[in-house]
N, C-alpha and C positions, 0 to 999 in steps of 0.2 A: 504494500500500500504506500502511495506517495503522500508525503506530508509537507506542508508549508510552515515555516517558522519565521516570525517577524519580530521586530523590536529587539534584535540581538545587539549586545554590546559590540562595538567595532573591533575589539581585540580577539573575539572568539574565532576559533578556527574550525575547519571541517572535522578535524580530529576531536575537538572538544564536544561538538554536537554529536558526533558518532558515539563517544563515550557516554554522554548523558542519555541518549536514547537507547544505547546498548544495555542499560540497566533494565529495560523492558523486553528486549528481544534482539534478534539478529538484524543489524543494520546493513543493507546491501550497498548503499551509496549515499554520499552527502555532497552538497555543493553550496558554498556560500557565494552569493552573487557579488561581484566586484566591479568597480569602474576605476580604471587607471591604477590597478593593483590594490585598491583600498575597498574594504567591505562596505556594502550599501546597507548593512543591518538586517538583511533577510536572506533566507536560503531554502533549500529543499533537501529532503532525504527520502529514502525508500527503505521500508522495513519488509522483511520476508513474510511475516505472519500478520494478517489483518486484525485479528483479535488483540494481539500484543500492541499493534500500532494504535488501535482505538483506545486501549488502556493508557498508552503513553500520551496521547492527545488529551485525554480526560485528566490525567494526573499532572501534566506539565503546563497546560494552558494557564497563563497568569502567574507562573512561578518566577521568583526573582533570580536573575543572574546579574551579578554586580549591582548596578544601580537601575536596572530595567526589569520590568515584568514582561516575559516573552509571550508572544501570541502563537498558538499552535493550532493549526486547522488541517483537515484533509485538503490536499492539493487538488485544485480543479484541473481537469484535463481538457484539452481542446475539444474533445468529443462532446463535452457537456455544455460548451458555449453555444449560444444561439448562432445561427448561420450569419446573421447581420452584425454580429459583435465585431468591434474594432475595424470596421470597414467604412471608409469615407464614401459619400455618395459621389457618383460621377456627374460632372456638369459639363455639358458641351457648350463651347464658346464658338460663335461664328464671327469671323472678322470681315 
């Protein structure tokens, strides 16, 4: 199951997230989103077992890490987005 984690302290690493969620089950992958080599404060991870992932979400959502309370949610997949999401309307211009 894929999980979205936000409001992360900027110093936290993928390894740190993996260790934290590893307390609940097997973590298959983690990725902290960065820009110019610096954390943007959110990331994604994938856990092997859905029940363990749901328990991790329930237990860790709102938990303090350093000076922040993290946000933990199931990650939305592109399949779940409406067909019109994130698309700009096309406008035809005549010159």
